[in-house]
C-alpha positions in Angstrom: -10.8 -21.1 -17.7 -9.9 -17.4 -17.5 -7.0 -16.2 -15.5 -9.2 -14.0 -13.2 -11.3 -17.0 -12.4 -8.2 -19.1 -11.7 -6.9 -16.4 -9.4 -10.2 -16.1 -7.6 -10.3 -19.9 -7.0 -6.7 -20.0 -5.8 -7.2 -17.3 -3.4 -10.7 -18.3 -2.2 -9.9 -21.9 -1.6 -6.1 -21.4 -0.7 -5.0 -23.9 -3.4 -1.5 -25.1 -3.1 0.4 -27.5 -5.3 1.6 -30.7 -3.8 4.0 -33.5 -5.0 2.8 -35.7 -7.7 0.8 -33.1 -9.7 -1.7 -32.9 -6.9 -3.4 -29.8 -5.4 -4.6 -29.1 -1.8 -7.4 -26.8 -1.1 -9.2 -25.6 2.0 -13.0 -24.8 2.1 -15.9 -24.5 4.5 -18.7 -26.9 4.1 -21.2 -24.1 4.0 -19.2 -22.1 1.4 -21.3 -20.5 -1.2 -21.0 -21.9 -4.8 -19.1 -24.9 -3.4 -20.4 -27.4 -5.9 -19.8 -25.4 -9.0 -16.4 -24.2 -7.8 -15.3 -27.6 -7.1 -16.3 -28.7 -10.5 -14.3 -25.8 -12.0 -11.3 -26.8 -9.9 -11.5 -30.4 -11.1 -11.8 -29.6 -14.7 -9.3 -26.8 -14.7 -6.7 -28.5 -12.6 -3.9 -28.4 -15.2 -4.5 -24.7 -15.8 -4.5 -24.1 -12.0 -1.2 -26.0 -11.6 0.3 -24.0 -14.4 -0.9 -20.8 -12.7 0.6 -21.8 -9.4 3.9 -22.7 -11.0 4.0 -19.3 -12.9 3.3 -17.5 -9.7 6.0 -19.4 -7.9 8.4 -18.6 -10.7 7.5 -14.9 -10.6 8.1 -14.9 -6.8 11.5 -16.7 -7.2 12.5 -14.3 -9.9 11.7 -11.3 -7.7 13.5 -12.8 -4.7 16.6 -13.5 -6.9 16.5 -9.9 -8.2 16.4 -8.5 -4.6 19.3 -10.9 -3.6 21.2 -9.6 -6.6 21.2 -5.9 -5.4 24.8 -5.4 -4.6 25.4 -4.6 -0.9 21.9 -4.9 0.4 22.6 -7.9 2.7 25.8 -6.2 3.8 23.9 -3.0 4.8 21.1 -4.9 6.5 23.6 -6.9 8.5 25.5 -3.7 9.5 22.2 -2.0 10.4 21.5 -4.9 12.8 25.0 -4.7 14.3 24.6 -1.0 14.9 21.2 -1.6 16.6 22.8 -4.3 18.9 25.7 -1.9 19.6 23.2 1.0 20.5 21.0 -1.3 22.6 24.2 -2.5 24.5 25.0 1.2 25.1 21.6 1.8 26.6 22.0 -1.2 28.8 25.5 0.0 29.9 24.1 3.5 30.7 21.3 2.0 32.8 23.9 -0.3 34.6 26.2 2.8 35.2 23.3 4.8 36.7 22.2 1.9 38.9 25.5 0.5 40.0 28.1 3.2 39.3 30.1 1.1 36.7 29.3 -0.5 33.4 31.0 -2.5 30.7 30.1 -2.7 27.0 29.8 -6.2 25.7 29.2 -5.5 22.0 32.0 -4.3 19.9 31.5 -1.1 17.9 31.1 -1.8 14.1 34.1 -0.5 12.2 32.0 1.0 9.3 29.1 3.3 9.4 25.9 2.6 7.5 26.3 5.9 5.6 29.7 4.7 4.2 27.9 1.6 2.8 25.1 3.7 1.5 27.7 5.6 -0.5 29.4 2.4 -1.6 26.2 0.8 -2.7 23.7 3.5 -4.0 21.3 1.0 -5.5 20.9 -0.8 -2.2 20.4 2.6 -0.5 17.7 3.4 -3.0 16.0 0.1 -2.3 16.1 0.8 1.5 14.6 4.3 1.0 11.8 2.9 -1.1 11.2 0.1 1.4 11.0 2.5 4.2 8.5 4.6 2.3 6.5 1.4 1.6 6.3 0.7 5.3 4.6 4.1 6.1 1.2 3.9 7.7 -0.4 6.4 5.3 -1.8 4.3 2.4 -1.0 6.7 -0.3 2.6 7.3 0.8 2.9 3.5 1.2 1.7 3.0 -2.4 4.3 5.5 -3.7 6.9 3.5 -1.9 5.6 0.3 -3.2 5.7 1.5 -6.9 9.3 2.8 -6.4 10.3 -0.5 -4.7 9.0 -2.6 -7.6 10.7 -0.3 -10.1 14.0 -0.5 -8.3 13.8 -4.3 -8.4 13.0 -4.6 -12.0 14.7 -1.5 -13.5 18.3 -0.3 -13.6 17.9 3.4 -13.2 17.4 3.7 -9.4 18.4 7.4 -9.4 15.3 8.3 -11.6 13.1 6.0 -9.5 14.1 7.9 -6.3 13.6 11.2 -8.0 10.1 10.3 -9.2 9.3 8.9 -5.7 10.5 12.2 -4.0 8.5 14.2 -6.6 5.3 12.2 -5.9 5.8 12.6 -2.1 6.1 16.3 -2.6 3.0 16.5 -4.7 1.1 14.4 -2.0 2.3 16.7 0.8 1.3 19.8 -1.2 -2.1 18.3 -2.0 -2.7 17.3 1.6 -1.0 20.0 3.6 -4.1 21.3 5.2 -5.8 17.9 5.8 
């Protein structure tokens, strides 16, 4: 069975691997081509299991590469602490305006995010690309996705960010009057 056909069957029938070399799939009784697809699934079960395992291995490899980016978790944790600190400041300001006194309950982080960005430039590049990927504009998001994947799998993050910024500028020039 061809890999495109296996991918189609896995996606269409939500096939998952279970313990004991078994597979689980979901389908509607009135689904089109059900009989022929079920026969394909039965006959191609070893290939489907191999495909599922290879996809899981790719996913785990990607996750491990992201986890290996030095300083990324530290920066994300610090960003969360700063968000909590700022939200506490907003709460304290509202309390001050309402009652005439306020007290902060969250301690100010000792380090700024910018300091960690300088200390861990690859993690900063990853975060920049991720922000671009989360844009609502589809084309800008795709630029970010491409840069994000390159940062995960390549070592030269500076070139990736330069390429991403160049592509963004090209996009902006091309669509400045849209």
